[in-house]
C-alpha positions as CSV (number, residue, x, y, z in Angstrom):
1,X,-106.1,3.8,6.1
2,X,-106.8,3.9,2.4
3,X,-107.3,6.8,0.0
4,X,-110.6,8.1,-0.9
5,X,-112.4,7.5,-4.0
6,X,-111.2,10.5,-6.1
7,X,-110.4,9.2,-9.6
8,X,-113.0,8.6,-12.3
9,X,-113.6,5.0,-13.6
10,X,-111.8,4.3,-16.9
11,X,-114.3,4.6,-19.8
12,X,-115.7,1.2,-20.8
13,X,-115.1,2.3,-24.4
14,X,-111.4,2.4,-23.7
15,X,-111.4,-0.9,-21.8
16,X,-113.2,-2.6,-24.8
17,X,-110.6,-1.0,-27.1
18,X,-107.5,-2.1,-24.9
19,X,-109.0,-5.6,-25.0
20,X,-109.4,-5.7,-28.6
21,X,-105.7,-4.6,-29.0
22,X,-104.6,-7.1,-26.5
23,X,-106.4,-9.9,-28.5
24,X,-104.7,-8.7,-31.6
25,X,-101.3,-8.6,-30.1
26,X,-101.6,-12.1,-28.7
27,X,-103.5,-13.6,-31.6
28,X,-105.4,-15.7,-29.2
29,X,-109.2,-16.1,-28.8
30,X,-111.4,-18.2,-26.5
31,X,-111.6,-20.9,-29.1
32,X,-107.9,-20.7,-30.1
33,X,-104.6,-21.6,-28.4
34,X,-103.4,-24.9,-27.1
35,X,-105.3,-26.0,-23.9
36,X,-103.1,-28.8,-23.3
37,X,-100.3,-26.4,-22.7
38,X,-101.5,-25.6,-19.5
39,X,-102.2,-22.0,-20.3
40,X,-105.9,-20.6,-20.8
41,X,-106.1,-18.8,-24.0
42,X,-107.3,-15.0,-23.8
43,X,-111.2,-15.0,-23.7
44,X,-113.8,-13.5,-26.2
45,X,-116.7,-12.0,-24.7
46,X,-120.0,-13.9,-25.2
47,X,-118.1,-17.1,-26.4
48,X,-117.4,-20.3,-24.7
49,X,-114.0,-20.2,-22.9
50,X,-111.7,-23.4,-23.0
51,X,-109.8,-23.3,-19.7
52,X,-106.6,-25.5,-19.7
53,X,-107.1,-28.8,-17.8
54,X,-110.4,-27.8,-16.6
55,X,-112.8,-27.7,-19.7
56,X,-115.2,-25.2,-21.5
57,X,-117.2,-22.7,-19.7
58,X,-120.3,-21.3,-21.6
59,X,-122.2,-18.2,-21.0
60,X,-125.7,-18.1,-19.3
61,X,-128.2,-15.7,-20.4
62,X,-129.9,-15.5,-17.0
63,X,-126.8,-14.7,-15.1
64,X,-125.6,-12.4,-17.8
65,X,-128.8,-10.5,-17.1
66,X,-127.6,-9.6,-13.4
67,X,-124.9,-7.5,-14.9
68,X,-124.9,-3.8,-14.7
69,X,-125.9,-2.5,-17.9
70,X,-122.4,-0.6,-18.5
71,X,-120.5,-3.7,-17.9
72,X,-122.8,-5.7,-20.0
73,X,-122.6,-3.2,-22.8
74,X,-118.7,-3.1,-22.5
75,X,-118.5,-7.0,-22.3
76,X,-115.5,-6.6,-20.2
77,X,-114.0,-6.0,-16.6
78,X,-110.7,-4.9,-15.4
79,X,-109.1,-7.0,-12.7
80,X,-106.1,-6.0,-10.6
81,X,-103.8,-8.6,-8.9
82,X,-100.5,-8.9,-7.6
83,X,-98.2,-11.7,-8.9
84,X,-96.3,-14.0,-8.2
85,X,-98.4,-15.4,-5.3
86,X,-98.9,-19.1,-6.4
87,X,-101.1,-21.1,-6.5
88,X,-103.5,-18.2,-6.4
89,X,-101.9,-16.0,-9.0
90,X,-98.7,-16.1,-11.0
91,X,-97.0,-15.0,-14.3
92,X,-97.1,-17.4,-17.2
93,X,-93.6,-16.7,-17.8
94,X,-91.0,-14.9,-15.9
95,X,-90.4,-11.3,-17.0
96,X,-93.8,-11.0,-18.6
97,X,-96.1,-9.0,-16.2
98,X,-99.1,-8.9,-18.6
99,X,-100.1,-12.6,-18.9
100,X,-101.3,-14.4,-16.0
101,X,-102.0,-18.0,-14.6
102,X,-103.0,-19.6,-11.3
103,X,-106.3,-20.6,-9.4
104,X,-107.6,-17.1,-9.1
105,X,-106.9,-16.3,-12.7
106,X,-108.6,-19.3,-13.9
107,X,-111.7,-18.9,-11.6
108,X,-112.2,-15.2,-12.6
109,X,-111.9,-16.3,-16.1
110,X,-114.4,-18.8,-15.9
111,X,-116.8,-16.6,-13.7
112,X,-116.7,-14.0,-16.4
113,X,-117.1,-16.4,-19.3
114,X,-120.2,-17.8,-17.4
115,X,-121.4,-14.0,-17.5
116,X,-120.8,-13.7,-21.2
117,X,-117.9,-11.0,-20.6
118,X,-114.0,-11.0,-20.5
119,X,-111.7,-10.3,-17.6
120,X,-108.7,-8.2,-18.4
121,X,-106.0,-8.7,-15.8
122,X,-103.3,-6.0,-14.7
123,X,-100.5,-6.2,-12.3
124,X,-100.3,-3.7,-9.3
125,X,-98.6,-3.5,-5.9
126,X,-100.4,-5.5,-3.3
127,X,-100.9,-2.8,-0.9
128,X,-102.4,-0.5,-3.7
129,X,-105.2,-3.0,-4.7
130,X,-107.9,-1.8,-2.3
131,X,-106.9,2.0,-2.8
132,X,-106.9,1.6,-6.6
133,X,-110.3,-0.1,-6.5
134,X,-111.6,2.6,-4.3
135,X,-110.3,5.2,-6.8
136,X,-112.1,3.5,-9.7
137,X,-108.8,2.4,-11.7
138,X,-110.3,-1.1,-12.1
139,X,-113.6,-3.2,-11.4
140,X,-112.2,-5.9,-9.2
141,X,-109.4,-7.3,-7.3
142,X,-108.2,-10.8,-6.7
143,X,-105.0,-12.7,-5.7
144,X,-105.2,-14.6,-2.4
145,X,-106.7,-11.6,-0.8
146,X,-108.3,-12.2,2.6
147,X,-111.8,-11.0,3.2
148,X,-111.5,-9.1,6.6
149,X,-113.7,-6.6,8.4
150,X,-111.1,-3.6,7.7
151,X,-111.1,-4.4,4.0
152,X,-114.9,-4.4,4.0
153,X,-115.1,-0.9,5.2
154,X,-114.2,0.2,1.4
155,X,-115.0,-3.1,-0.5
156,X,-117.3,-5.9,-1.0
157,X,-116.0,-9.4,-1.1
158,X,-117.3,-12.6,-3.1
159,X,-115.8,-15.4,-1.2
160,X,-114.3,-18.4,-3.2
161,X,-112.0,-20.3,-0.9
162,X,-110.9,-20.2,2.7
163,X,-107.1,-20.5,4.0
164,X,-105.0,-19.6,7.1
165,X,-101.7,-18.4,7.8
166,X,-98.8,-20.8,7.6
167,X,-95.2,-20.6,9.0
168,X,-92.0,-21.6,6.8
169,X,-88.5,-21.9,8.2
170,X,-85.1,-23.0,6.9
171,X,-84.8,-26.6,6.2
172,X,-84.1,-28.6,9.2
173,X,-86.0,-25.9,11.4
174,X,-83.0,-24.8,13.4
175,X,-84.9,-22.8,15.8
176,X,-87.3,-25.7,16.5
177,X,-90.4,-23.6,15.7
178,X,-93.4,-25.8,15.9
179,X,-96.4,-23.4,16.7
180,X,-97.2,-19.6,16.4
181,X,-96.2,-19.2,20.0
182,X,-92.5,-20.3,19.2
183,X,-92.2,-17.2,17.0
184,X,-92.0,-14.9,20.2
185,X,-88.4,-13.7,20.3
186,X,-87.6,-14.3,16.5
187,X,-87.5,-12.3,13.4
188,X,-90.3,-13.0,10.8
189,X,-90.7,-11.9,7.1
190,X,-94.1,-11.1,5.7
191,X,-95.7,-9.4,2.8
192,X,-96.4,-5.8,3.3
193,X,-100.2,-5.0,4.0
194,X,-101.0,-8.7,4.3
195,X,-103.2,-10.3,7.1
196,X,-100.0,-12.0,8.4
197,X,-98.6,-8.6,9.5
198,X,-101.5,-7.9,11.6
199,X,-101.7,-11.3,13.0
200,X,-98.2,-11.3,14.1
201,X,-98.2,-8.0,15.6
202,X,-101.4,-8.8,17.6
203,X,-100.1,-12.2,18.8
204,X,-96.9,-10.6,19.8
205,X,-98.4,-7.9,21.8
206,X,-101.1,-10.4,23.6
207,X,-98.9,-13.4,24.0
208,X,-95.1,-12.8,23.8
209,X,-94.8,-11.0,27.2
210,X,-92.3,-8.6,26.0
211,X,-90.2,-11.2,24.0
212,X,-91.7,-9.6,20.7
213,X,-91.9,-11.0,17.1
214,X,-89.8,-8.7,14.9
215,X,-92.1,-8.3,11.9
216,X,-90.2,-7.1,8.7
217,X,-92.5,-6.3,5.9
218,X,-91.4,-6.8,2.3
219,X,-93.1,-5.6,-1.0
220,X,-93.6,-9.1,-2.4
221,X,-93.9,-12.6,-0.9
222,X,-91.0,-13.7,-3.0
223,X,-88.8,-11.1,-1.4
224,X,-89.7,-12.5,2.1
225,X,-88.5,-16.1,0.8
226,X,-85.3,-14.5,-0.3
227,X,-84.9,-12.8,3.1
228,X,-85.2,-16.0,4.9
229,X,-82.7,-17.9,2.4
230,X,-80.3,-15.1,3.0
231,X,-80.6,-15.5,6.8
232,X,-82.4,-12.0,7.5
233,X,-85.3,-14.0,9.0
234,X,-85.9,-16.9,11.1
235,X,-89.3,-17.5,9.5
236,X,-91.9,-16.4,7.0
237,X,-95.5,-16.1,7.7
238,X,-97.9,-16.3,4.6
239,X,-101.0,-17.9,3.4
240,X,-100.3,-21.5,4.1
241,X,-101.0,-22.9,0.6
242,X,-98.7,-20.3,-0.8
243,X,-95.8,-21.6,1.4
244,X,-96.3,-25.0,0.6
245,X,-95.9,-24.1,-3.1
246,X,-92.7,-22.2,-2.2
247,X,-91.4,-25.2,-0.3
248,X,-92.0,-27.5,-3.0
249,X,-90.0,-25.2,-5.5
250,X,-87.3,-24.8,-2.9
251,X,-86.9,-28.6,-1.7
252,X,-84.1,-28.9,0.6
253,X,-84.0,-25.0,1.5
254,X,-87.5,-24.3,3.1
255,X,-89.9,-26.3,5.0
256,X,-93.7,-25.5,6.2
257,X,-94.4,-26.1,9.9
258,X,-97.3,-28.7,10.5
259,X,-99.2,-27.7,13.6
260,X,-101.9,-30.3,14.3
261,X,-104.1,-27.5,16.1
262,X,-104.2,-25.6,12.8
263,X,-103.9,-28.0,9.8
264,X,-105.1,-25.4,7.3
265,X,-103.3,-22.5,8.9
266,X,-103.9,-20.1,11.7
267,X,-107.1,-17.9,11.6
268,X,-108.4,-19.8,8.4
269,X,-110.4,-17.1,6.8
270,X,-112.3,-16.5,3.3
271,X,-110.3,-15.3,0.4
272,X,-112.4,-12.9,-1.7
273,X,-112.8,-11.2,-5.1
274,X,-113.1,-7.6,-4.1
275,X,-115.4,-4.9,-5.7
276,X,-116.0,-1.3,-4.6
277,X,-119.1,-1.2,-2.4
278,X,-121.0,1.1,-5.1
279,X,-120.7,-1.9,-7.4
280,X,-122.9,-4.5,-5.5
281,X,-124.9,-5.2,-8.6
282,X,-121.5,-6.5,-10.1
283,X,-120.6,-8.4,-7.1
284,X,-123.8,-10.2,-6.9
285,X,-123.5,-11.2,-10.5
286,X,-120.1,-12.7,-9.9
287,X,-121.3,-14.5,-6.7
288,X,-124.2,-16.0,-8.8
289,X,-122.0,-17.0,-11.6
290,X,-119.4,-18.5,-9.0
291,X,-122.3,-20.6,-7.4
292,X,-123.3,-21.7,-10.7
293,X,-119.6,-23.1,-11.4
294,X,-119.7,-24.8,-8.0
295,X,-123.0,-26.5,-9.0
296,X,-121.8,-27.9,-12.4
297,X,-118.3,-29.0,-11.1
298,X,-116.3,-26.5,-13.0
299,X,-115.1,-24.9,-9.6
300,X,-113.8,-28.3,-8.2
301,X,-111.8,-28.8,-11.5
302,X,-110.1,-25.5,-10.9
303,X,-109.2,-26.3,-7.4
304,X,-107.9,-29.7,-8.4
305,X,-105.8,-28.5,-11.3
306,X,-103.8,-26.6,-8.7
307,X,-104.0,-29.4,-5.9
308,X,-106.1,-26.9,-3.6
309,X,-109.1,-29.2,-2.8
310,X,-108.7,-28.6,0.8
311,X,-109.5,-24.9,0.7
312,X,-112.6,-25.2,-1.3
313,X,-115.8,-24.0,0.0
314,X,-119.5,-25.3,-0.4
315,X,-121.3,-22.2,-1.0
316,X,-120.4,-18.8,-2.8
317,X,-121.0,-16.2,-0.2
318,X,-120.5,-12.5,0.1
319,X,-118.5,-10.7,3.0
320,X,-117.9,-14.0,5.3
321,X,-115.0,-12.3,7.1
322,X,-114.3,-14.0,10.5
323,X,-111.8,-11.1,11.8
């Protein structure tokens, strides 16, 4: 399904140079900026990072020793993501695709800070995240990405939250959709290459008895939302916490279905930070740093900042997929 690893990894010297230019361009450092504004200043490797509404995260020398030598020398990792997909990842301001915010952004920045390195984010198409990782275009991927067995064929995931699929419908729920089974015979919008596409197709084949769910894939979750608003779909399927965020922004236009049998969404699965399998050492360093943030309370503060305490997990795991 995914392209083979054929491109060489960008040189770490070029990554460091790019990071330096970015820092000069923004004029921000880990110690600068206004944390009260809700934005996290650009980090400086080896220095404490002040994360807005969370607090300061300092490097840990023992954890830093877990890093591969080339990453430790470069003091930076590149992280690909696909925004907007709040609360996991979003742009700081509309039209600017270089500066990010969100739960995943803050958590990865905190993990990197604990390891004494910087994390440099870049926007990529969602369905290109795993192939690009495999091709060596970046060191890690994040952004509400489900850790599943298919993706584990080419990547290793450090799991940091767990959430399931939700259903959103037009306000007033004109079709009376209350459960996944009620989607049989309807048209549903979903993001291309997302977990939801497979879930809907499998459910339709197994449970709808020929009254199939018509699944239409869109490049971005925001495009799926617009399709619903335009009457091109009867419902949207996406990560439930993401849909709750959409519904809050679109009060009176969109509502999320509450199924008592699936309070945190259907097939609640771990979300993970992805690394190419050959980078197992880097993945373990991230897992250990994440566990450190869980132990000292920083992790809980990041979740609370975005109102996502319900999707927290008790232990940093690797490749804990359920499907």
